KOLTI-671022 format. One line per 5 residues: their letters; for each residue x, y, z of N, C-alpha, C. Coordinates in Angstrom, 1 decimal, m for minus. Layout:
BEGIN
a = X/Y/Z/X/Y/Z/X/Y/Z  ...
//
This chain:
BEGIN
mkrkw = 59.0/m3.6/m47.9/57.6/m3.3/m48.3/56.6/m4.2/m47.5  57.1/m5.5/m47.3/56.2/m6.4/m46.6/55.9/m5.9/m45.2  57.0/m5.3/m44.5/56.8/m4.8/m43.2/55.8/m3.7/m43.1  55.8/m2.8/m44.2/54.9/m1.7/m44.2/53.5/m2.2/m44.3  53.2/m3.2/m45.1/51.9/m3.8/m45.2/51.4/m4.4/m43.9
valll = 52.4/m5.1/m43.2/52.0/m5.6/m41.9/51.7/m4.6/m40.9  52.5/m3.5/m40.9/52.2/m2.4/m40.0/50.8/m1.7/m40.3  50.6/m1.5/m41.6/49.3/m0.9/m42.0/48.1/m1.8/m41.6  48.3/m3.1/m41.7/47.2/m4.1/m41.3/46.9/m4.0/m39.8  48.0/m3.9/m39.0/47.9/m3.7/m37.6/47.1/m2.5/m37.2
vlili = 47.4/m1.4/m37.9/46.7/m0.1/m37.6/45.3/m0.2/m37.9  44.9/m0.9/m39.1/43.5/m1.0/m39.5/42.8/m1.9/m38.5  43.5/m2.9/m37.9/42.8/m3.7/m36.9/42.6/m3.0/m35.6  43.6/m2.3/m35.2/43.6/m1.6/m33.8/42.7/m0.4/m33.7  42.6/0.3/m34.8/41.8/1.5/m34.8/40.3/1.3/m34.4
ptcal = 39.6/0.4/m35.0/38.2/0.1/m34.6/38.1/m0.4/m33.2  39.1/m1.3/m32.8/39.1/m1.8/m31.5/39.2/m0.7/m30.4  40.1/0.2/m30.6/40.3/1.3/m29.7/39.1/2.2/m29.7  38.6/2.4/m30.9/37.4/3.3/m30.9/36.2/2.7/m30.2  36.1/1.4/m30.3/35.0/0.7/m29.5/35.2/0.8/m28.0
agrqy = 36.5/0.6/m27.6/36.8/0.7/m26.2/36.5/2.1/m25.7  36.9/3.1/m26.5/36.6/4.5/m26.0/35.2/4.8/m25.8  34.3/4.1/m26.6/32.9/4.4/m26.6/32.2/3.6/m25.4  33.0/2.9/m24.6/32.4/2.2/m23.5/32.3/3.3/m22.3  32.9/4.4/m22.5/32.7/5.5/m21.5/32.0/6.7/m22.2
ilpds = 31.3/7.4/m21.4/30.7/8.6/m21.9/31.7/9.7/m22.0  32.5/9.9/m20.9/33.6/10.8/m20.9/34.9/9.9/m20.5  35.6/9.4/m21.5/36.7/8.5/m21.2/37.8/9.1/m20.2  37.9/10.4/m20.1/39.0/11.0/m19.4/38.5/11.9/m18.2  37.3/11.6/m17.7/36.8/12.4/m16.6/37.6/12.1/m15.3
dtral = 38.4/11.1/m15.3/39.3/10.8/m14.1/40.7/11.4/m14.2  41.0/12.0/m15.4/42.4/12.5/m15.6/42.4/13.9/m16.1  41.2/14.5/m16.3/41.1/15.9/m16.9/40.1/16.7/m16.2  40.4/17.9/m15.9/39.4/18.8/m15.3/38.3/19.2/m16.3  37.1/18.9/m15.9/35.9/19.2/m16.8/35.6/20.7/m16.6
skeel = 35.0/21.2/m17.6/34.6/22.6/m17.6/33.0/22.7/m17.6  32.6/23.8/m17.0/31.1/24.1/m16.9/30.6/24.2/m18.3  31.3/24.8/m19.2/30.8/25.0/m20.6/30.6/23.7/m21.3  31.5/22.7/m21.2/31.3/21.5/m21.9/30.2/20.6/m21.2  30.0/20.8/m19.9/28.9/20.0/m19.2/27.6/20.6/m19.6
rewdy = 27.5/21.8/m19.9/26.2/22.4/m20.3/25.8/22.0/m21.7  26.7/21.4/m22.4/26.3/20.8/m23.7/25.5/19.6/m23.7  25.5/18.9/m22.5/24.8/17.6/m22.3/23.4/17.9/m21.8  22.5/16.9/m22.1/21.2/17.0/m21.5/21.2/16.6/m20.0  20.2/16.9/m19.3/20.1/16.7/m17.8/20.3/15.2/m17.5
eslgy = 19.6/14.3/m18.2/19.7/12.9/m17.9/21.2/12.4/m18.1  21.8/12.8/m19.2/23.2/12.4/m19.4/24.2/12.8/m18.3  24.0/14.0/m17.8/24.8/14.4/m16.7/24.8/13.5/m15.5  23.6/12.9/m15.2/23.5/11.9/m14.1/24.4/10.7/m14.4  24.5/10.3/m15.6/25.4/9.1/m16.0/26.8/9.5/m15.9
ilnei = 27.1/10.8/m16.4/28.5/11.3/m16.3/29.0/11.3/m14.9  28.1/11.8/m14.0/28.4/11.9/m12.6/28.7/10.5/m12.0  27.9/9.6/m12.3/28.0/8.3/m11.7/29.1/7.4/m12.4  29.5/7.8/m13.6/30.6/7.1/m14.2/31.9/7.3/m13.4  32.0/8.5/m12.8/33.2/8.8/m11.9/33.2/7.7/m10.8
farhg = 32.1/7.5/m10.2/32.1/6.5/m9.1/32.2/5.1/m9.6  31.6/4.8/m10.8/31.6/3.4/m11.3/33.0/2.9/m11.6  33.9/3.8/m12.0/35.3/3.5/m12.3/35.9/2.8/m11.0  35.5/3.2/m9.9/36.0/2.7/m8.6/35.2/1.6/m8.0  34.3/1.0/m8.8/33.5/m0.1/m8.3/32.4/0.2/m7.4
ycfip = 31.9/1.4/m7.4/30.8/1.8/m6.6/29.6/0.9/m6.8  29.0/0.4/m5.7/27.9/m0.6/m5.8/26.6/0.2/m5.8  26.0/0.2/m7.0/24.7/0.9/m7.1/23.6/0.0/m6.6  22.4/0.7/m6.4/21.3/0.0/m5.9/20.8/m1.1/m6.9  20.7/m2.4/m6.6/20.4/m3.4/m7.6/19.0/m3.1/m8.3
gekyd = 19.0/m3.2/m9.6/17.8/m3.0/m10.3/17.5/m1.6/m10.7  18.2/m0.6/m10.1/17.9/0.7/m10.4/18.8/1.2/m11.6  18.5/2.3/m12.1/19.0/2.7/m13.5/20.5/2.7/m13.6  21.2/3.1/m12.6/22.7/3.2/m12.8/23.3/1.8/m12.7  22.7/0.9/m11.8/23.1/m0.5/m11.8/22.9/m1.2/m13.1
nyfsa = 21.7/m0.9/m13.7/21.4/m1.5/m15.0/22.4/m1.1/m16.1  22.7/0.2/m16.1/23.6/0.7/m17.1/25.0/0.3/m16.9  25.6/0.5/m15.8/27.0/0.2/m15.6/27.3/m1.3/m15.6  26.3/m2.1/m15.1/26.5/m3.5/m15.1/26.7/m4.1/m16.5  26.2/m3.3/m17.5/26.4/m3.8/m18.9/27.8/m3.4/m19.5
mpwyt = 28.5/m2.6/m18.8/29.8/m2.2/m19.2/30.9/m3.2/m18.9  31.7/m3.6/m19.8/32.7/m4.7/m19.5/33.8/m4.2/m18.6  34.0/m2.9/m18.4/35.1/m2.4/m17.5/34.6/m2.3/m16.1  33.3/m2.4/m15.8/32.8/m2.1/m14.5/32.8/m3.4/m13.7  33.5/m3.3/m12.5/33.5/m4.4/m11.6/33.1/m3.9/m10.2
pnant = 31.9/m4.3/m9.7/31.5/m3.8/m8.4/32.4/m4.3/m7.3  32.6/m3.4/m6.3/33.4/m3.8/m5.1/32.7/m5.0/m4.4  33.6/m5.9/m3.9/33.1/m7.0/m3.1/32.5/m6.4/m1.8  33.1/m5.4/m1.3/32.6/m4.7/m0.1/31.5/m3.7/m0.5  30.3/m3.9/m0.2/29.2/m3.0/m0.7/29.0/m1.8/0.2
dntaa = 29.9/m1.6/1.2/29.9/m0.4/2.0/30.6/0.7/1.2  29.8/1.4/0.4/30.4/2.4/m0.6/31.3/3.4/0.1  30.9/3.9/1.3/31.7/4.9/2.0/33.1/4.5/2.2  33.2/3.2/2.7/34.5/2.7/3.0/35.3/2.2/1.8  34.6/1.5/0.9/35.2/0.8/m0.2/35.4/1.7/m1.5
cypkl = 34.7/2.7/m1.6/34.8/3.4/m2.9/35.3/4.9/m2.7  34.7/5.6/m1.9/35.0/7.1/m1.9/36.4/7.4/m1.7  37.1/6.8/m0.8/38.6/7.2/m0.6/39.4/7.0/m1.8  39.0/6.2/m2.8/39.8/6.0/m4.0/39.7/7.1/m5.0  38.7/8.0/m4.9/38.5/9.1/m5.8/39.7/10.1/m5.6
sslew = 40.2/10.6/m6.7/41.3/11.6/m6.6/40.6/13.0/m6.3  41.5/14.0/m6.0/40.9/15.3/m5.8/40.4/15.9/m7.1  41.0/15.5/m8.2/40.5/15.9/m9.5/39.1/15.3/m9.8  38.9/14.0/m9.5/37.6/13.4/m9.6/36.5/14.1/m8.7  36.9/14.4/m7.5/36.0/15.0/m6.6/35.6/16.4/m7.1
anekl = 36.5/17.1/m7.7/36.2/18.4/m8.3/35.3/18.3/m9.5  35.5/17.3/m10.3/34.6/17.0/m11.5/33.2/16.6/m11.0  33.1/15.8/m9.9/31.9/15.4/m9.4/31.1/16.6/m8.9  31.8/17.5/m8.2/31.1/18.7/m7.6/30.6/19.6/m8.8  31.4/19.7/m9.9/31.0/20.6/m11.0/29.8/20.0/m11.7
vkqvr = 29.7/18.7/m11.9/28.6/18.1/m12.6/27.3/18.3/m11.7  27.4/18.1/m10.4/26.3/18.4/m9.5/25.8/19.8/m9.6  26.8/20.7/m9.7/26.4/22.1/m9.8/25.7/22.5/m11.1  26.1/21.9/m12.2/25.4/22.2/m13.5/24.0/21.5/m13.5  23.9/20.3/m12.9/22.6/19.7/m12.8/21.6/20.6/m11.9
aemra = 22.2/21.1/m10.8/21.4/21.9/m9.9/20.9/23.2/m10.6  21.8/23.8/m11.5/21.4/25.0/m12.2/20.3/24.6/m13.2  20.4/23.5/m13.8/19.3/23.1/m14.8/18.0/22.9/m14.1  18.0/22.3/m12.9/16.8/22.1/m12.1/16.2/23.5/m11.7  17.1/24.4/m11.3/16.6/25.7/m10.9/16.0/26.5/m12.1
qstrn = 16.5/26.2/m13.3/15.9/26.8/m14.5/14.8/26.0/m15.1  14.4/24.9/m14.5/13.4/24.1/m15.0/13.6/23.6/m16.4  14.8/23.2/m16.7/15.2/22.7/m18.0/15.9/21.4/m17.9  15.7/20.6/m18.9/16.5/19.3/m19.0/17.5/19.4/m20.2  17.5/20.6/m20.8/18.4/20.8/m22.0/18.2/19.6/m23.0
sggkh = 17.0/19.4/m23.4/16.6/18.2/m24.2/17.3/18.3/m25.6  17.8/19.5/m26.0/18.5/19.5/m27.3/20.0/19.3/m27.2  20.4/19.0/m26.0/21.9/18.8/m25.7/22.3/17.4/m26.1  23.6/17.1/m26.0/24.1/15.8/m26.3/23.6/14.7/m25.4  23.3/13.5/m25.9/22.8/12.4/m25.1/23.8/11.3/m25.0
yldyi = 23.9/10.7/m23.8/24.9/9.8/m23.5/24.9/8.5/m24.4  23.7/8.1/m24.8/23.6/6.9/m25.6/24.2/7.0/m27.0  24.5/8.3/m27.4/25.1/8.5/m28.7/26.7/8.4/m28.6  27.2/8.2/m27.4/28.6/8.2/m27.2/29.1/6.9/m26.5  28.3/5.9/m26.5/28.7/4.6/m25.9/28.2/3.5/m26.8
sfdsm = 28.7/2.2/m26.6/28.3/1.1/m27.4/28.0/m0.1/m26.4  27.0/m0.8/m26.7/26.7/m2.0/m26.0/27.1/m3.2/m26.9  27.4/m4.3/m26.3/27.7/m5.5/m27.1/26.5/m5.9/m28.0  25.3/m5.8/m27.4/24.1/m6.2/m28.2/23.1/m5.0/m28.0  22.8/m4.3/m29.1/22.0/m3.1/m29.0/20.6/m3.4/m28.7
dvlsg = 20.2/m4.6/m28.9/18.7/m4.9/m28.7/18.5/m5.4/m27.3  19.4/m6.0/m26.6/19.2/m6.5/m25.2/19.4/m5.3/m24.3  18.4/m5.2/m23.4/18.5/m4.1/m22.4/19.6/m4.2/m21.4  20.2/m3.1/m21.1/21.2/m3.1/m20.0/20.6/m3.7/m18.7  21.3/m4.4/m17.9/20.8/m4.9/m16.7/20.2/m6.3/m16.9
fsyts = 20.1/m6.8/m18.1/19.6/m8.1/m18.4/20.8/m8.9/m19.0  21.0/m10.1/m18.5/22.1/m11.0/m18.9/21.7/m12.4/m19.3  22.3/m12.9/m20.3/21.9/m14.3/m20.8/22.1/m15.3/m19.6  21.0/m16.1/m19.5/21.0/m17.1/m18.4/20.6/m18.4/m19.0  21.4/m19.5/m18.7/21.0/m20.8/m19.1/20.1/m21.4/m18.1
mtpgq = 18.8/m21.7/m18.6/17.8/m22.3/m17.7/17.6/m23.7/m18.1  17.1/m24.5/m17.2/16.8/m25.9/m17.5/15.9/m26.0/m18.7  16.3/m26.7/m19.8/15.5/m26.7/m21.0/14.2/m27.5/m20.9  13.3/m27.3/m21.9/12.1/m28.1/m21.9/11.0/m27.5/m21.2  11.1/m26.3/m20.6/10.1/m25.6/m19.9/9.3/m24.6/m20.7
klkvy = 8.0/m24.5/m20.5/7.2/m23.4/m21.1/6.5/m22.7/m19.9  6.9/m21.5/m19.6/6.5/m20.8/m18.4/5.6/m19.6/m18.8  4.5/m19.5/m18.0/3.6/m18.4/m18.2/4.3/m17.1/m17.8  4.1/m16.0/m18.7/4.7/m14.8/m18.5/3.7/m13.7/m18.2  3.9/m12.9/m17.1/3.0/m11.8/m16.8/3.8/m10.5/m16.8
sapss = 3.1/m9.4/m17.0/3.8/m8.1/m17.1/4.3/m7.6/m15.8  3.7/m8.1/m14.7/4.1/m7.7/m13.3/4.2/m8.9/m12.5  4.8/m8.8/m11.3/5.0/m10.0/m10.5/3.7/m10.4/m9.7  2.7/m10.8/m10.5/1.4/m11.2/m10.0/0.7/m12.0/m11.1  0.0/m13.1/m10.7/m0.8/m13.8/m11.7/m2.1/m13.1/m12.1
tsyrg = m2.4/m12.0/m11.4/m3.6/m11.3/m11.8/m3.2/m10.1/m12.6  m2.0/m9.9/m12.9/m1.5/m8.7/m13.8/m1.8/m9.0/m15.2  m1.6/m8.0/m16.1/m1.8/m8.1/m17.5/m0.8/m9.2/m18.1  m1.3/m10.0/m19.0/m0.5/m11.0/m19.7/m0.7/m10.9/m21.2  0.5/m10.7/m21.8/0.5/m10.5/m23.3/0.0/m11.6/m24.1
angka = 0.0/m11.4/m25.4/m0.4/m12.5/m26.4/m1.8/m12.9/m26.1  m2.7/m11.9/m25.8/m4.1/m12.2/m25.5/m4.3/m13.2/m24.3  m3.4/m13.0/m23.3/m3.5/m13.8/m22.1/m2.8/m15.1/m22.2  m1.9/m15.3/m23.2/m1.3/m16.6/m23.4/0.2/m16.5/m23.5  0.8/m15.4/m23.1/2.2/m15.2/m23.2/3.0/m16.3/m22.4
vvstn = 4.0/m16.9/m23.1/4.7/m18.0/m22.6/6.2/m17.9/m23.1  7.1/m18.2/m22.2/8.5/m18.2/m22.6/9.0/m19.7/m22.6  9.7/m20.1/m23.7/10.3/m21.4/m23.8/11.8/m21.3/m23.3  12.2/m22.2/m22.4/13.6/m22.1/m22.0/14.5/m22.8/m22.9  14.0/m23.3/m24.1/14.9/m23.8/m25.1/15.5/m22.7/m25.9
gsvyv = 14.9/m21.5/m25.8/15.5/m20.4/m26.5/16.4/m19.5/m25.6  16.8/m18.4/m26.2/17.7/m17.5/m25.4/16.8/m16.7/m24.4  17.2/m16.7/m23.2/16.5/m16.0/m22.1/17.5/m15.1/m21.4  17.1/m13.8/m21.3/17.9/m12.8/m20.6/17.2/m12.4/m19.3  18.0/m12.4/m18.2/17.4/m12.3/m16.9/17.9/m11.0/m16.2
agwek = 17.0/m10.3/m15.5/17.4/m9.1/m14.8/17.5/m9.4/m13.3  16.6/m10.1/m12.7/16.6/m10.4/m11.3/15.3/m10.9/m10.7  15.3/m11.1/m9.4/14.1/m11.5/m8.7/13.4/m10.4/m8.0  12.1/m10.5/m8.0/11.3/m9.6/m7.2/10.1/m10.4/m6.6  10.1/m10.5/m5.3/9.0/m11.1/m4.5/8.7/m12.5/m5.1
gwlll = 9.7/m13.3/m5.4/9.5/m14.6/m5.9/9.2/m14.8/m7.3  9.3/m13.7/m8.1/9.1/m13.7/m9.5/10.4/m13.2/m10.2  10.6/m13.9/m11.4/11.9/m13.6/m12.1/11.6/m12.7/m13.3  12.2/m11.5/m13.4/12.1/m10.6/m14.5/13.0/m11.0/m15.6  12.4/m11.3/m16.8/13.2/m11.8/m17.9/12.8/m11.1/m19.3
myetn = 13.6/m11.4/m20.3/13.5/m10.8/m21.6/13.7/m11.9/m22.6  12.9/m12.0/m23.6/13.0/m13.1/m24.5/12.4/m12.8/m25.9  12.7/m13.5/m26.9/12.2/m13.3/m28.2/11.0/m14.3/m28.4  9.9/m13.7/m29.0/8.7/m14.6/m29.2/8.8/m15.3/m30.5  7.8/m16.2/m30.8/7.8/m16.9/m32.0/7.6/m16.0/m33.2
sgsvr = 7.0/m14.9/m33.0/6.7/m13.9/m34.1/7.9/m13.0/m34.4  9.0/m13.1/m33.6/10.1/m12.3/m33.8/10.1/m11.0/m33.0  9.1/m10.8/m32.3/9.1/m9.6/m31.4/9.8/m10.0/m30.1  9.8/m9.1/m29.1/10.5/m9.3/m27.9/9.5/m9.0/m26.8  9.6/m9.7/m25.7/8.7/m9.5/m24.5/9.5/m9.4/m23.2
vgyvn = 9.2/m8.5/m22.4/9.8/m8.4/m21.0/8.7/m8.7/m20.0  8.9/m9.6/m19.1/7.8/m9.9/m18.2/8.4/m10.8/m17.1  7.4/m11.3/m16.3/7.8/m12.1/m15.1/7.3/m13.5/m15.1  8.1/m14.5/m14.5/7.6/m15.8/m14.4/7.7/m16.2/m12.9  6.8/m17.0/m12.4/6.7/m17.3/m11.0/7.7/m18.4/m10.7
sanik = 8.5/m18.2/m9.6/9.6/m19.1/m9.2/9.0/m20.5/m8.9  7.8/m20.6/m8.5/7.2/m21.9/m8.2/7.0/m22.8/m9.4  7.1/m22.2/m10.6/6.9/m22.9/m11.8/8.3/m23.2/m12.5  9.4/m22.7/m12.0/10.7/m22.8/m12.6/11.4/m24.1/m12.1  11.8/m24.9/m13.0/12.7/m26.1/m12.7/14.1/m25.7/m12.7
gkvna = 14.9/m26.1/m11.7/16.3/m25.8/m11.7/16.5/m24.4/m11.0  17.8/m24.2/m10.7/18.1/m23.0/m10.0/18.5/m21.9/m10.9  18.1/m20.6/m10.7/18.4/m19.5/m11.5/19.1/m18.5/m10.6  20.4/m18.2/m10.8/21.1/m17.3/m10.0/21.0/m15.9/m10.6  20.4/m15.0/m9.8/20.2/m13.6/m10.3/20.0/m12.7/m9.0
qtldf = 20.3/m11.4/m9.2/20.2/m10.5/m8.1/18.8/m10.3/m7.7  18.7/m9.7/m6.5/17.4/m9.2/m6.0/17.1/m7.8/m6.5  16.1/m7.5/m7.2/15.8/m6.2/m7.7/15.3/m5.3/m6.6  15.7/m4.0/m6.6/15.2/m3.0/m5.6/14.8/m1.8/m6.4  13.5/m1.8/m6.8/13.0/m0.7/m7.7/12.6/0.5/m6.8
ayssv = 12.5/1.6/m7.5/12.3/2.9/m6.9/10.8/3.1/m6.3  9.8/2.6/m7.1/8.4/2.7/m6.7/8.1/4.2/m6.4  8.4/5.1/m7.3/8.1/6.5/m7.2/7.0/6.9/m8.0  6.0/7.7/m7.5/4.9/8.3/m8.3/5.5/9.5/m9.1  5.4/9.4/m10.4/6.0/10.4/m11.3/5.0/10.8/m12.4
pliad = 4.8/12.1/m12.6/3.9/12.5/m13.6/4.6/12.6/m15.0  3.9/12.4/m16.1/4.4/12.5/m17.4/4.3/13.9/m17.9  5.3/14.3/m18.6/5.3/15.7/m19.2/5.1/15.6/m20.7  4.8/14.4/m21.2/4.5/14.3/m22.7/3.7/13.0/m22.8  2.9/12.9/m23.9/2.2/11.6/m24.2/3.2/10.6/m24.4
anltd = 2.9/9.3/m24.1/3.9/8.2/m24.2/3.2/6.9/m24.5  3.7/6.1/m25.4/3.2/4.8/m25.6/3.9/3.8/m24.7  3.1/3.0/m24.1/3.6/1.9/m23.2/3.8/0.6/m24.0  5.0/0.0/m23.9/5.2/m1.3/m24.6/5.9/m2.3/m23.7  5.7/m3.6/m23.9/6.5/m4.6/m23.2/7.6/m5.1/m24.1
dpaas = 7.7/m4.5/m25.3/8.8/m4.9/m26.3/9.6/m3.6/m26.6  10.7/m3.4/m25.8/11.5/m2.2/m26.0/12.7/m2.5/m27.0  12.6/m3.6/m27.7/13.8/m4.0/m28.5/13.5/m4.3/m30.0  12.3/m4.6/m30.3/12.0/m5.0/m31.7/10.8/m4.3/m32.3  9.6/m4.8/m32.1/8.4/m4.2/m32.7/7.9/m3.0/m31.9
mttll = 8.2/m2.9/m30.6/7.7/m1.8/m29.7/6.2/m1.6/m29.8  5.5/m2.7/m29.9/4.0/m2.7/m30.0/3.4/m1.9/m28.8  2.5/m1.0/m29.1/1.9/m0.2/m28.0/0.8/m1.0/m27.3  0.9/m1.0/m25.9/m0.1/m1.6/m25.1/m1.2/m0.6/m24.8  m0.8/0.6/m24.5/m1.7/1.7/m24.3/m1.0/3.0/m24.4
tlksg = m1.7/4.1/m24.6/m1.1/5.4/m24.7/m1.4/6.2/m23.5  m0.4/6.7/m22.8/m0.6/7.5/m21.6/m0.5/9.0/m21.9  m1.4/9.7/m21.4/m1.4/11.1/m21.7/m0.5/12.0/m20.8  m0.1/13.1/m21.3/0.7/14.0/m20.5/0.0/14.4/m19.2  0.6/14.4/m18.1/0.0/14.7/m16.8/m0.4/13.5/m16.0
tsvty = m0.5/12.3/m16.7/m0.8/11.1/m16.0/0.3/10.7/m15.0  0.0/10.3/m13.8/1.0/9.8/m12.9/1.1/8.3/m13.0  2.4/7.9/m13.0/2.7/6.4/m13.1/3.7/6.1/m12.0  3.8/4.8/m11.8/4.8/4.4/m10.8/6.1/4.1/m11.5  7.1/4.9/m11.3/8.4/4.7/m11.9/9.2/3.7/m11.1
lsayq = 9.7/2.7/m11.8/10.5/1.6/m11.2/12.0/1.7/m11.4  12.4/1.9/m12.7/13.8/1.9/m13.0/14.0/2.4/m14.4  15.2/2.5/m14.8/15.5/2.9/m16.2/16.5/1.9/m16.8  16.2/1.6/m18.1/17.0/0.7/m18.9/17.4/1.3/m20.2  18.5/0.8/m20.8/19.0/1.3/m22.0/19.3/0.2/m23.0
narsw = 19.0/0.4/m24.3/19.6/m0.3/m25.4/19.9/0.8/m26.4  19.3/0.7/m27.6/19.5/1.8/m28.5/18.8/3.1/m28.1  17.9/2.9/m27.1/17.1/4.0/m26.6/17.2/4.0/m25.1  16.7/5.1/m24.5/16.7/5.2/m23.1/15.2/5.1/m22.6  15.0/4.1/m21.8/13.6/3.7/m21.4/13.4/3.9/m19.9
ayiet = 12.2/4.3/m19.5/11.7/4.2/m18.2/10.8/3.0/m18.0  11.1/2.2/m17.0/10.3/1.0/m16.7/9.3/1.4/m15.7  8.0/1.3/m16.0/7.0/1.9/m15.1/5.8/0.8/m14.9  5.0/1.2/m13.9/3.8/0.4/m13.6/2.6/1.3/m13.7  1.5/0.8/m14.3/0.3/1.6/m14.3/m0.9/0.5/m14.4
tlgnq = m2.0/0.9/m14.9/m3.1/0.0/m15.1/m3.6/m0.1/m16.5  m4.0/m1.2/m16.9/m4.6/m1.4/m18.3/m6.0/m2.1/m18.0  m7.1/m1.4/m18.2/m8.4/m1.9/m17.8/m8.4/m2.0/m16.3  m8.6/m3.1/m15.8/m8.6/m3.3/m14.3/m7.4/m4.1/m13.8  m6.4/m4.2/m14.7/m5.2/m5.0/m14.4/m4.0/m4.2/m14.2
tvrgf = m3.1/m4.6/m13.3/m1.8/m4.0/m13.2/m1.0/m4.3/m14.5  m0.3/m3.4/m15.0/0.6/m3.6/m16.2/1.9/m2.9/m16.0  3.0/m3.5/m16.4/4.3/m2.9/m16.4/4.8/m2.9/m17.8  5.6/m1.9/m18.1/6.2/m1.8/m19.4/7.1/m0.6/m19.5  7.4/m0.2/m20.8/8.5/0.8/m21.0/7.9/2.0/m21.8
ipysa = 8.3/3.2/m21.4/8.0/4.4/m22.1/9.3/5.2/m22.3  9.4/6.1/m23.3/10.6/6.9/m23.4/11.0/7.6/m22.1  12.2/7.5/m21.7/12.6/8.2/m20.4/12.3/9.7/m20.4  12.4/10.3/m21.6/12.2/11.7/m21.7/10.8/12.1/m21.4  9.9/11.2/m21.4/8.5/11.5/m21.1/8.2/11.8/m19.6
lnlgs = 9.2/11.5/m18.8/9.0/11.6/m17.3/9.4/13.0/m16.8  8.7/13.4/m15.8/9.1/14.6/m15.1/10.4/14.3/m14.2  11.5/14.6/m14.7/12.8/14.2/m14.0/12.9/14.8/m12.6  12.2/16.0/m12.4/12.3/16.6/m11.1/11.7/15.8/m10.0  10.9/14.8/m10.4/10.2/13.9/m9.4/11.1/12.7/m9.1
itden = 12.2/12.5/m9.7/13.1/11.4/m9.5/14.4/11.8/m8.8  14.7/11.1/m7.7/15.9/11.3/m7.0/17.0/10.4/m7.5  18.1/10.9/m8.0/19.2/10.1/m8.5/20.2/9.8/m7.4  20.9/8.7/m7.5/22.0/8.4/m6.6/23.1/9.4/m6.8  23.8/9.7/m5.7/25.0/10.6/m5.8/24.6/12.0/m6.3
dd = 23.4/12.4/m6.1/23.0/13.8/m6.5/22.2/14.4/m5.3  22.9/14.8/m4.3/22.3/15.3/m3.1/21.6/16.6/m3.3
//
């Protein structure tokens, strides 16, 4: 009887662990099973891009730093980028014939959706099928220990003339938890919790930072993209999601990258008054046909 209870306890422990591990992949078996066009058509257009690149990510494909697939897969514990960043030599030969067939099929379904001018918005969405360690922290941001005792001015864009939250007084304390995405033109993109319990994403000038911060160099898309729906811009994509301004459908914005937590966000640049401002809008508000994805020729 005692052995049966021990066995049952082990099953109860292992089931949730395995379930969580399975949810680290959108399609856990796309490297061992032939996908069908019918099942791929059940997903929305955005998700198919992640399904496509998940095939490459398994083999350590090195995505463009700071762009959406790099942000997403870098948050996955199973993803290890190749030391050799020459993807043609380091990654592609490792794909099996089955994986190449699946990759070709996903591209075909995405091309059909584009031809039909649909994103299949009612289809399955990838974020419903994976888990992050922390659902509030954006993918692509990682905890970084910074020299304590600093209070650094935070701007929404990498410029001291850009919009600054908290009525122009936004500051991050390095005594708290700081999550870092990377460097852009001498500015560090970070995410932190404010004293009020909200979250802010913004930039601090390297000239004001004490100590060394190791982070990647960001390489954003800088693409002009029109909106297909009204969207609220926020610099807090994790807690209060306070609106900075409302952008109307048809407005063109500068698309930078995409990030994920419990939601799928587009990181964009626009103007607020006469100042440059960066923030987050729902990714679904973008005209996806204006965005070129990696590995989608």
